[in-house]
N, C-alpha and C positions, 0 to 999 in steps of 0.2 A: 470697590466691590464689597458686599457685605460678607460677614463671616458665615461659614457653612454651619448649619444646625443639624444635629441628629434628629431624625424623624422617629416616630413611635415604632416603625418597623425595624429600627436599628437599636432597639432596647437592649441594654446590657444584661441579657438573660443570665449569663453565668454568675453575675454578682447580685441579681435581684433588683437592679436599678430600672426604674421606669424610663420611658423615652424622655420625659421632661427633666428628670434628674440627670440623665446623661447629657442633655442640652446644657444645663447649668454648669456641670463639671467641665464640659468641653469649652464653653465660653470663658470660664474661669481660667482654664489652661491656656487660652489664647490671650490672657491678660485683661479681661473685662472685669470691672468692678461690679459689686452687687447691684448698684444703681443702673449701670449700663446694661446688665443682664435683664433687669426688670423692664427697662425701656425697650430693649430689643424683643423680648418675649411678650410684651404687652401685659405684664402682671405687676402687682404692687411689690414694693421692697419687702414688706412683711411676708408676702407669699414666697419670695425668694428665700427668706430666712426659714420659713417652714420647710421648704424643700431641703435646705442644708441640714435641718434637724433630722429629716428622714434619711438623708445620705449617711449621717453619723451613726444612725441606728444600724444601717446595713454594712458600712465599711469600718466602723469603729469610732470611738470618741476621740477624734483628732482635730487639730485646727484646720483652717481652710487650706493652707498650703500643703499640709500633709495629706488631706483628702484628695486634692488634685493630683499629687504625686502618686498616691495609691491607685487612683483612677487610671492614670496614664500607664502605670506599671501593669495593671490588670489588662488594659487594652492591648498592650504590647505582648503580654503572655498569650492572650487570646488569639492575636494575629499570628504569633509564632506557632501556636498549636494548629491553627488552620493551615499554615504553610507546611507544617510537618505532615498533616493529613494529606494535603494535595500532592506533596512530594512522594508520599508512600503510594498513593494511587497511580502517579506517573511511573514510579519504579515498577509497579505491578504490571502496568500496561506495556512497558518496555520489555519486561521479562516474558510476557505473553507473546509479543511480537517476535521476540528472539526464538521462543519455542516453536511458533508457527513457521518461521523462516528455516529453522533446523529441520522440521518435518518436511517442508517443501524441498529443501536441499537434498535430504535423504531420498525422497521420492524421485527427484530428478536423477540422482545417481543410480538408483535402481533401474529407472526407465532407460537411462543411457546404457547401462550394463546389458539390459535385455536387447536393445537395438544392436549393440556391438557383437553379441553372440548369436544374432539371428542368422539363419543359413542363407537368406536372400539379401541382395543389395537393397539398402534403404537410403533414400534421399528425402530431406525435408526442405521444401521450397517456400519462398515468400510469394506474395501475390504477383510479383514481376518475374517469377521463374528463377530467381537467384538461389543458389544452393546455400542453405543455412546449416545443414548438418548432413554428414555422410558417414556411414558406418564402415567397418573394415572390409566387408564384402563388396561394398560399392567401389572402394579403392582398388580392390583386387580385380573386380569385373571390368572396370573402365581403364585400369592401368595408370591412374593418377594417384598421387599421394593425397591424404585427407586435406592437407593445406591447399593443394592445387585445386581440388574439387570445390573448396569453399570460395574460390575466386571465380568460379564459372557460373554461367547461366545454363539452364537445362538445354537451351538450344545448341550449346556447344557440344552436347553429347548426342546430337542428331546429325545424320549425314546431310551434307549441304543440299543435296537434291530434294530432301524431304522437309527442309526447314520451313518453307512457306506454308506447306500443308499442316505441319506441326504447330506453327504459330496460330493458324486458324482454329485448330482443335483446342489449343491452350486458351485462346480468347473465349471460345464458346464454353469451355469448362469453367473458366473464371466467372463468367456471367451467370452460369447455372451449375454450380458445383454439386456433384452427387457422388456417392460411393460406387466405385467400379471394381468388381471382383477380378481376381487374377484369371487370365485366360479369356476374357471377353473380347480382347483385341490382340490377335497374334501377328498381324501384318506389320506391326511397328518394327523399325530397325534402329539400332543404336550404333554409335561410333566410339571406338576406343581411342586412347591417347595416340597410339601408333597409326591411326587411320583405318584400321581394320573394322569391319562391320559385323554385326550379329543380330539375328532376329530375337525379339524379346517379348515377354508378356509382362504387363504391369497392372498393379492394383492401386487405385487412387482413393484417398480419403481427404476431404477438405474440412477445415475448422475455421470459423470466423472468430477473430480476436479483436481486441481494441486497437491493435496495430495493423490490422488488415487480415487478408486471407492467408492461411498456412496450409500447404498441401503436403501430405505424406505420400511418397511414391515408393512402392515395393516392386523391385525389378528382378526378373528372372530370365536368364539366358535359356532359350528354348531350342537352340540349334540341334542339340542331341535328340530332343523329342521329335522334331520335324524330320530328322534324318532317319528315324526308324521306319522300316518298310511296313506297309499296311498288310495285315494278315487276312 
């Protein structure tokens, strides 16, 4: 295989060398004689000598070996400077990513804090109805610990006699998710850990993500409201 030659686009701008001068220096660094350089570049030996004269003007009045050494040293310094710059850019990007991650982490902590202090039970479900998050009120309302709720499907919180109907409603909602306000459906019944049941109202909100549908469900026990006598 032939030796790689620098092209004019690879001109050693930092040292004022032209592309041809850089080619001659690189070929010399690879061990080529002036005659071999002339043959490979298709120029005369005298022209090679002329280029060496130009190189001496730019790099200093040194012999051939010293000029090649200086050329290689300059190239190494240039490459090192480029690596330093690229490394600095990389470090700045890493710092920016870290800053964004810290902001997201803080936002999530604030959001989680708001959910935990909400007066209503809140469940976050995936597209298959599995519980991904449950706040303290949900744990209190259903009688499960938070860890136990995270191992359940929303169907486990519905009385068995209503599950087939609930599954149909869940499938319909998954195919056409929409925001449902609290109180739009008071006939729903939920089941606690001890098997007792209570009427509930729920507000639903669905969000499509790259990992699928996420449904936020706010649940309220309406047994007291239903028990109030009509005036």
